C-alpha positions in Angstrom: -6.2 -132.8 13.5 -9.8 -132.9 12.4 -10.7 -129.4 13.3 -7.5 -128.5 11.1 -9.6 -129.8 8.1 -12.3 -128.5 9.0 -10.8 -125.4 8.8 -9.0 -126.2 5.6 -12.0 -126.5 3.8 -14.2 -123.7 5.4 -11.0 -121.6 3.9 -11.7 -123.5 0.3 -15.1 -122.7 0.7 -14.6 -119.2 1.1 -11.7 -119.0 -1.8 -14.2 -120.5 -4.0 -17.0 -118.5 -2.9 -15.2 -115.8 -3.6 -13.8 -116.1 -7.1 -17.1 -117.1 -8.4 -18.6 -113.8 -6.8 -15.9 -112.5 -8.6 -16.1 -113.7 -12.1 -20.1 -113.1 -11.6 -19.4 -109.2 -10.9 -16.7 -109.3 -13.8 -19.1 -110.4 -16.4 -21.9 -108.0 -15.3 -19.3 -104.9 -15.4 -17.5 -105.8 -18.3 -20.8 -105.9 -20.3 -22.7 -102.6 -18.6 -19.0 -100.6 -19.1 -19.6 -102.7 -22.8 -23.4 -101.1 -22.9 -21.5 -97.5 -22.0 -18.8 -97.6 -24.3 -20.5 -98.9 -27.5 -23.8 -100.8 -27.2 -26.2 -98.7 -26.4 -24.7 -96.5 -29.7 -25.2 -99.4 -31.8 -28.4 -100.6 -30.6 -29.7 -96.6 -31.4 -28.5 -96.9 -35.3 -29.9 -100.0 -35.4 -33.5 -99.4 -34.2 -33.2 -95.9 -36.7 -32.0 -98.1 -39.5 -34.2 -100.8 -39.7 -34.2 -102.9 -42.9 -37.1 -105.7 -44.6 -36.9 -109.4 -44.7 -34.1 -110.5 -47.6 -33.4 -106.5 -48.0 -31.5 -106.2 -44.5 -28.2 -104.9 -46.8 -26.8 -102.5 -44.5 -27.6 -104.2 -41.3 -25.7 -107.0 -42.0 -22.4 -104.8 -43.0 -23.1 -103.2 -39.8 -23.2 -106.5 -37.9 -20.2 -108.5 -40.2 -17.9 -105.0 -39.5 -18.6 -105.5 -36.4 -17.7 -109.2 -35.2 -14.7 -108.9 -38.0 -13.1 -105.9 -36.0 -13.6 -108.6 -32.8 -11.1 -111.1 -35.0 -13.9 -112.9 -36.0 -13.7 -115.1 -39.1 -16.8 -113.3 -40.7 -19.1 -114.7 -44.1 -21.2 -112.4 -45.4 -24.1 -113.5 -48.2 -24.7 -116.5 -46.0 -28.5 -117.5 -47.7 -28.7 -114.1 -48.9 -28.1 -111.8 -46.3 -27.2 -113.5 -43.8 -23.5 -113.5 -41.8 -22.0 -116.4 -40.5 -18.7 -115.8 -37.5 -16.6 -118.0 -36.5 -13.5 -118.0 -33.8 -11.9 -121.1 -33.5 -10.6 -121.9 -29.5 -8.6 -125.0 -29.5 -10.5 -128.4 -28.8 -13.9 -128.8 -27.8 -17.2 -128.6 -28.9 -19.3 -126.3 -31.3 -21.7 -123.8 -30.4 -23.6 -121.9 -32.1 -25.6 -118.3 -31.6 -28.1 -117.0 -33.3 -29.5 -113.4 -33.4 -32.5 -112.0 -36.5 -31.7 -109.5 -38.6 -35.0 -107.9 -40.0 -37.6 -105.3 -39.6 -41.1 -105.2 -40.4 -43.5 -103.2 -42.6 -44.9 -101.2 -39.9 -44.6 -97.3 -39.3 -43.1 -96.6 -36.2 -45.5 -94.7 -33.8 -43.3 -95.6 -30.7 -42.6 -91.9 -29.9 -39.1 -92.7 -29.3 -36.5 -90.3 -30.0 -34.4 -92.5 -32.2 -38.0 -93.6 -33.9 -37.4 -95.3 -37.5 -38.3 -93.1 -40.2 -37.4 -95.5 -42.7 -39.2 -96.6 -45.6 -37.6 -99.5 -47.8 -39.1 -101.5 -51.4 -40.1 -105.0 -50.3 -39.2 -108.1 -51.8 -43.2 -107.8 -53.8 -41.4 -104.2 -55.0 -43.5 -101.9 -52.9 -42.1 -99.3 -50.8 -42.9 -99.8 -46.9 -42.2 -97.9 -44.1 -39.9 -100.5 -41.6 -39.9 -101.0 -38.0 -38.0 -102.6 -35.5 -41.4 -103.4 -33.8 -40.2 -107.2 -32.4 -36.9 -106.3 -31.1 -34.4 -107.7 -33.9 -32.8 -104.8 -32.8 -31.5 -105.7 -28.9 -30.6 -109.3 -30.8 -28.1 -108.6 -32.7 -26.6 -105.5 -30.6 -26.5 -108.2 -27.9 -24.6 -110.8 -30.5 -22.2 -107.9 -30.9 -21.9 -108.0 -26.9 -21.5 -111.7 -26.8 -18.9 -111.6 -29.4 -17.0 -109.4 -27.3 -17.2 -110.9 -24.5 -16.3 -114.5 -25.7 -13.0 -113.0 -27.0 -11.9 -111.2 -23.5 -12.7 -114.6 -22.2 -10.7 -117.2 -24.8 -8.8 -118.3 -21.6 -12.0 -119.5 -20.0 -13.3 -121.9 -22.7 -12.2 -124.1 -25.9 -14.3 -124.8 -28.5 -15.4 -123.6 -31.7 -17.8 -120.5 -31.1 -20.0 -119.4 -34.1 -22.3 -116.5 -34.9 -25.2 -116.1 -37.0 -26.7 -113.0 -37.9 -30.0 -114.6 -39.1 -32.2 -113.2 -42.5 -35.8 -112.9 -42.7 -37.0 -114.6 -39.6 -40.2 -112.4 -40.2 -41.0 -114.1 -43.1 -40.0 -117.9 -41.2 -37.2 -118.2 -44.3 -34.2 -117.4 -43.5 -32.8 -119.6 -41.6 -33.8 -122.2 -44.0 -32.0 -120.5 -47.0 -29.1 -120.7 -44.8 -28.6 -123.8 -44.6 -29.8 -124.3 -48.0 -26.4 -122.4 -48.6 -24.4 -124.8 -47.0 -24.5 -123.6 -43.0 -23.4 -126.7 -41.7 -21.6 -127.8 -44.6 -19.3 -124.8 -45.3 -18.8 -123.9 -41.5 -18.4 -126.0 -38.6 -21.6 -127.9 -37.6 -22.8 -127.1 -34.1 -23.3 -129.5 -31.5 -25.5 -126.7 -30.2 -27.6 -124.0 -30.6 -28.9 -121.0 -28.8 -31.1 -117.6 -29.7 -32.7 -115.7 -27.6 -35.9 -113.3 -28.0 -37.1 -110.1 -26.4 -40.2 -110.2 -24.8 -42.3 -107.6 -24.5 -45.3 -109.4 -22.4 -42.3 -110.2 -19.5 -41.2 -108.3 -16.8 -37.5 -106.4 -17.3 -34.7 -108.6 -15.0 -36.6 -112.0 -15.7 -35.3 -115.1 -18.2 -37.6 -117.7 -19.0 -35.9 -121.0 -20.7 -38.6 -123.3 -21.7 -37.4 -127.1 -21.2 -39.8 -128.3 -24.2 -41.9 -126.5 -26.7 -40.8 -123.0 -27.2 -42.8 -121.8 -30.4 -45.1 -123.1 -32.6 -45.2 -124.1 -36.2 -46.5 -121.7 -38.8 -47.9 -122.4 -42.0 -48.7 -119.3 -44.7 -51.7 -121.2 -46.8 -53.0 -118.8 -49.5 -56.3 -119.6 -51.1 -57.6 -118.4 -54.7 -61.5 -118.5 -55.1 -63.3 -118.3 -58.5 -66.3 -117.4 -59.4 -68.1 -116.1 -62.2 -68.5 -112.4 -62.8 -71.9 -111.3 -63.0 -74.0 -107.8 -62.6 -74.2 -107.0 -59.1 -78.1 -106.8 -59.9 -78.1 -110.4 -61.0 -76.4 -112.9 -58.9 -78.1 -115.7 -60.3 -76.4 -115.2 -63.9 -72.9 -115.6 -62.1 -70.9 -117.6 -59.1 -70.1 -115.1 -56.8 -67.3 -116.2 -55.4 -67.0 -113.2 -52.0 -69.7 -115.4 -50.8 -68.1 -119.0 -51.1 -64.4 -117.0 -49.6 -67.2 -115.9 -46.6 -68.2 -119.7 -46.2 -64.9 -120.9 -45.9 -63.9 -118.2 -43.6 -66.8 -119.3 -41.3 -66.6 -123.3 -42.2 -62.5 -122.8 -40.9 -63.6 -121.8 -37.9 -64.7 -125.1 -37.0 -61.7 -126.9 -37.5 -59.9 -126.7 -34.9 -62.5 -127.5 -32.2 -63.9 -130.4 -34.1 -61.1 -131.7 -36.3 -57.9 -132.0 -33.3 -58.0 -133.6 -30.3 -59.2 -130.8 -27.5 -56.3 -131.2 -25.7 -54.1 -130.0 -28.5 -53.3 -126.5 -29.4 -53.8 -125.2 -33.2 -54.9 -122.1 -34.9 -56.5 -121.0 -38.0 -56.2 -117.6 -39.1 -57.8 -115.6 -42.3 -55.5 -112.5 -42.1 -56.7 -110.9 -45.1 -59.4 -111.2 -48.0 -58.8 -109.3 -51.0 -61.8 -109.2 -53.9 -64.0 -107.4 -55.9 -63.8 -103.6 -57.6 -67.4 -102.1 -57.7 -70.3 -102.0 -55.4 -72.5 -103.7 -58.2 -70.1 -106.7 -59.9 -69.9 -109.2 -58.9 -66.2 -110.9 -59.1 -65.1 -113.7 -60.1 -62.0 -114.1 -58.1 -61.3 -113.9 -54.1 -58.5 -114.1 -52.7 -57.5 -114.8 -49.2 -54.2 -115.2 -46.4 -54.1 -117.7 -43.8 -51.8 -118.4 -41.1 -52.1 -122.2 -39.3 -50.5 -123.0 -36.3 -49.5 -126.0 -33.9 -47.7 -127.5 -31.6 -47.1 -131.0 -33.1 -46.3 -132.1 -36.6 -49.5 -134.5 -36.9 -52.0 -131.6 -35.3 -50.0 -129.1 -38.3 -51.1 -132.1 -41.1 -54.1 -132.6 -39.9 -55.2 -128.8 -39.8 -53.9 -128.0 -43.6 -56.1 -131.3 -44.5 -58.5 -129.4 -43.6 -58.0 -126.8 -45.3 -58.0 -127.9 -48.3 -61.4 -130.2 -47.7 -63.0 -127.8 -46.6 -62.4 -125.0 -49.6 -63.6 -128.0 -51.8 -67.0 -128.9 -49.7 -67.7 -125.4 -49.2 -67.1 -124.6 -53.0 -69.3 -127.5 -54.5 -72.0 -127.0 -51.7 -72.6 -123.1 -53.6 -72.5 -124.6 -56.8 -69.0 -123.7 -58.2 -67.9 -126.1 -61.4 -65.2 -128.7 -61.0 -62.8 -126.6 -63.5 -63.1 -124.0 -61.0 -62.5 -125.1 -57.5 -60.2 -123.0 -54.6 -56.5 -123.0 -55.4 -55.2 -123.9 -51.8 -51.4 -123.2 -51.7 -48.9 -124.1 -49.3 -45.9 -121.6 -48.7 -42.7 -123.6 -49.7 -40.9 -120.8 -48.1 -42.7 -119.2 -45.2 -43.0 -122.1 -43.4 -41.7 -123.6 -40.1 -42.1 -126.7 -37.9 -42.6 -126.3 -33.9 -39.4 -125.4 -32.0 -38.4 -127.7 -28.9 -35.9 -126.8 -26.5 -33.9 -130.2 -25.4 -34.1 -130.8 -22.1 -30.8 -131.6 -20.7 -29.6 -128.6 -22.3 -32.0 -126.1 -21.8 -31.6 -127.6 -17.9 -27.8 -126.7 -18.4 -28.3 -123.3 -19.1 -31.2 -123.0 -16.3 -28.4 -124.0 -14.1 -25.8 -121.8 -15.4 -27.9 -119.0 -15.5 -29.3 -119.4 -12.1 -25.7 -119.3 -10.6 -24.2 -116.7 -12.7 -27.4 -114.6 -12.0 -29.1 -115.5 -9.4 -32.6 -118.3 -9.1 -34.8 -115.1 -9.0 -33.8 -114.0 -12.1 -35.4 -117.4 -13.9 -38.9 -116.8 -15.0 -41.7 -119.8 -15.5 -45.1 -118.4 -17.2 -47.7 -120.8 -19.6 -47.6 -119.9 -23.2 -50.2 -117.5 -23.8 -50.1 -117.5 -27.6 -48.4 -119.8 -30.8 -46.2 -117.4 -32.3 -43.8 -119.3 -34.4 -39.4 -119.4 -34.8 -37.8 -120.4 -38.1 -34.9 -121.1 -35.3 -36.6 -124.5 -35.5 -34.2 -125.8 -38.5 -31.3 -125.4 -36.8 -32.2 -127.8 -34.5 -34.5 -130.0 -35.8 -34.0 -134.1 -34.8 -32.7 -135.0 -37.8 -29.7 -131.8 -37.5 -28.8 -133.9 -34.1 -28.1 -130.4 -32.8 -29.2 -129.6 -29.1 -31.0 -126.0 -28.8 -32.1 -123.5 -26.9 -34.0 -120.7 -27.4 -35.0 -118.4 -23.9 -36.8 -115.7 -23.3 -35.6 -111.8 -22.0 -38.2 -109.6 -20.4 -38.3 -106.2 -21.6 -40.5 -104.4 -20.1 -41.2 -102.8 -16.6 -42.9 -105.1 -14.5 -45.6 -102.3 -13.9 -45.9 -101.7 -17.3 -46.7 -105.2 -18.8 -50.2 -105.5 -19.0 -50.1 -102.5 -20.7 -47.5 -103.5 -22.8 -48.3 -103.1 -27.2 -47.8 -106.1 -28.6 -45.2 -107.3 -30.8 -45.7 -106.1 -34.4 -47.6 -103.4 -33.2 -46.7 -99.5 -34.7 -46.3 -98.3 -30.6 -43.9 -101.2 -29.7 -41.2 -100.7 -27.3 -38.7 -102.2 -24.9 -36.2 -101.3 -22.5 -33.0 -101.9 -24.5 -30.6 -101.7 -21.6 -31.7 -104.2 -19.3 -32.9 -106.3 -22.5 -29.1 -106.1 -24.1 -27.3 -106.8 -20.8 -28.9 -109.4 -19.4 -29.2 -110.7 -22.7 -26.1 -110.6 -23.0 -25.4 -112.0 -19.5 -27.1 -115.3 -20.1 -25.6 -115.7 -23.6 -22.3 -116.0 -22.7 -22.9 -117.9 -19.4 -25.0 -120.6 -21.0 -22.1 -120.7 -24.3 -19.7 -120.8 -21.7 -21.5 -123.9 -19.4 -21.6 -125.4 -22.6 -18.3 -125.5 -24.1 -17.2 -126.2 -20.3 -19.6 -129.3 -20.1 -18.3 -131.3 -22.7 
């Protein structure tokens, strides 16, 4: 009898393994077939026709059409050019999957046959070249792939799926715009939110699911430095804002090293300075543009307050009168808190991906920079939404060290493994979250 029981147990185990292996193979094969039939051409279209932040007019139309054709209830114009697609499939949790749509004002020099030659009027009224220099074209292509696989597997999950095409991630303002337009009030509020980003600095075939912080906070800050104009040969007759601005730049370099704790991370980068008009003219104004990064709210406040203090202190030390103190302007739109994954949910996603795609697919690497993501707004503590944002490698392992960075005119990734793996991981993650509640 015991022998029969053991044989039965082995038979059941073999059957379950066979079913599991069949399910894994079925998803991979379905995504591969979809890539060949649909997604490859869709990616090429998106890459060759990028649009700028808050100007994703045709991109959102095409994405909406693709999702509507799959049977989703699609609403356009959310938060500007954002789209929301909903698929209700019985009782269960609500899972949101987000993909960002926008390109960057960069002239592409990737050498790709389908490289962008597009240009577009930006929100500042200037016409600029446009390029998908951060991989958002793979994100929205994968969103369509995910949508198709979730429809095909409706019998295997129960709940509500919400898909988002988000505008203006590059200006870290699109997520907030969608929320302010009623994303969590007009549509089913998610229990979980998922997103991924392709990484040119990580090898193809690997996926990274951080258990904590995924992206830093980011704040855009402008400083207008005022002075008193004069002849360049008579500097004593004026107050030189170029000198004041230069001293501010130098003094800001001490903020991170001497204001925040040594174990904390922070960045203040002065990305642009504009001032003056001619060799021999002391101007009366210089404009500066800064980006500020941190990993926690306390440090974020310390850095921003330090910029105010340094700007005023330098101006006073150089004799700028009170009425001409520098104006420090914190952007109300280009700002986002850090993106921090919910640890328990991230563990569930990691386990599901490893079970479906193999333990060897998972990658763990320390963060090299302080990139930011406005996906953070979807999962801030006050929303109660548990979020997981993961990375998908986009460059052959042997080429990672020399791969052009994101936001470079030379940026390019391997679209096929990114889209296939991103789609498989996203479908797997969503199914695991539906199944777990």
